[in-house]
N, C-alpha and C positions, 0 to 999 in steps of 0.2 A: 416613618411618618412623612407624609407628603409635605413638601415645602409650601408654605403659604396657607396651610390649613389653620382655621381659627382655633384659638386655645381651647374652647369648649369641645370642639371635635377631637383635638389631641387628647384631652383628659378623658373623654368618653371612650376612645379607642384604647387608651392605656388601662382603663378599668376592665376591659374585656380581655381577659388573659388568653382566651382561645380564639382571638381574632387577629389576623395579620393583614396589614394594608400593603399591597404590592402594585406598583405601576408598571404597565407594559404597553407596547403598541397595540392598537385595535386588532382584535382577532388572535392575539397571542397572550398566553398566560403560563405561569409556572406556579405550582402549588407545592408546599413542602411535604405534604402527605395527602393521601386520599381523603375526600370530604364527604359529608352526608348530603349536602345540598349545594347545587350550583344554580344561581338565580340571576336573570337578566331582565331588566325592565326598560321598555321603550327604546331599546337600542339594538335588538337583534337585526332589525332592518338595516342598520348602519353597516353591518358586516357585508352587505350586498352593494355598498356604494364604492365603486372603484377609486374615486378621488380621495376617499378616506384610507383605504387599504385594499390590497388585492388578497382577499381571504378565500381559501379553498374551503367551502362550507362543509363538504364531506369530511375533510381532515379536521376541521374545527370541532364538529360534533362528535367525531370519534375521540378526539382529545378530551372533551368533556366527559364522555362515557368512561374512558380509561382513568379519569381523575376522580370519579365517584366510587365510593364503597359499594359492594353488592347491596342492592335494594335502595341505592341512593336516588335522590329526587332532583330533577332538572325542571325549573320553573321558567317559563317565558311569558312575559306580558308585553304586548306591542299593539300598535295602531293598525286596525284592519284596513286592507285595501279592497277595492272592488273585485268581485268574483271574476276569475279568469285572468287576472293581471299578474299573478305570481309575485315576483320581486321587482317587476318592471318599474313601478312607481317609487321604489325606495330612494333613488337619488333625487327625485323632484318633490314628491309629496310626503316623503318620510313615512311610508306605510309598506306593509307586506301582507299578502293574503295568508290567512290562517292555514289553509290547505297546504301551501308551500312549506310553511314551518313544520307542520306535522309530517309531511313527506320527507323533508330533510332530516329531521331528528329521528324518526323511526327508521330511516335508512341507515343510521349509525348503530342500530341495535336497541334503542329505547322502545318502551311500550307506552302508549298514551294511557295514562292512569286516570285522567279526569280533566275537566275544564269548568270554568265558571263564567257566568254572564254578568257578574257584578259590575263590570265596567262597560257593558253594552250600552250604546247610545243610538237609538233609532233616528234621532234628528241629524245624524252625520250621514251624508250620502256618499262618502269615501272619495270625493272628487277634489277636495281642497287640501292644501298643506296643513299639517298639524299645527304649525305655528300660527296660521291665520285663525285657527279655532281656539287658540290659547289652550291647547291640549285637551279641550272638551270634545274628545273624539270617541268613536266607537272602538273599543279595545277588547282584545281577547286575553284570557288567562289560561295557559295550558300547563298541565302537570304531567311530566313524563317520569317513568320509573326505570331504573337500570335493573334488569332481571338478576 
């Protein structure tokens, strides 16, 4: 249990016998066994911010791949960047281009299994920091499958 967690969070986690809380530096993780789902929301872009951590994205995504059971699912939700910007705006605007994520993750052996536009926001022109928009951003939801 993480130090400083509120009691209700501690009780909720204790009630989930198949959940383990583990803290590690950004871009690093260790799992006690292979899992069915690996999910990251609004922070995949942070793996591209050198001041947070120097993450080898190919190695990170291969590690996710190796950590999943066959047929496992990798879900990524993040803030969309302008077309053609890749991960360039990750350190400043906290965004990443969906195409960059797809290319990186499929490069590790995953298959794109689907995507959702449930968090698509046409009012966001992809030029402002996500914090300035109070997270009311255009976001993508990607679902990858380990073959």
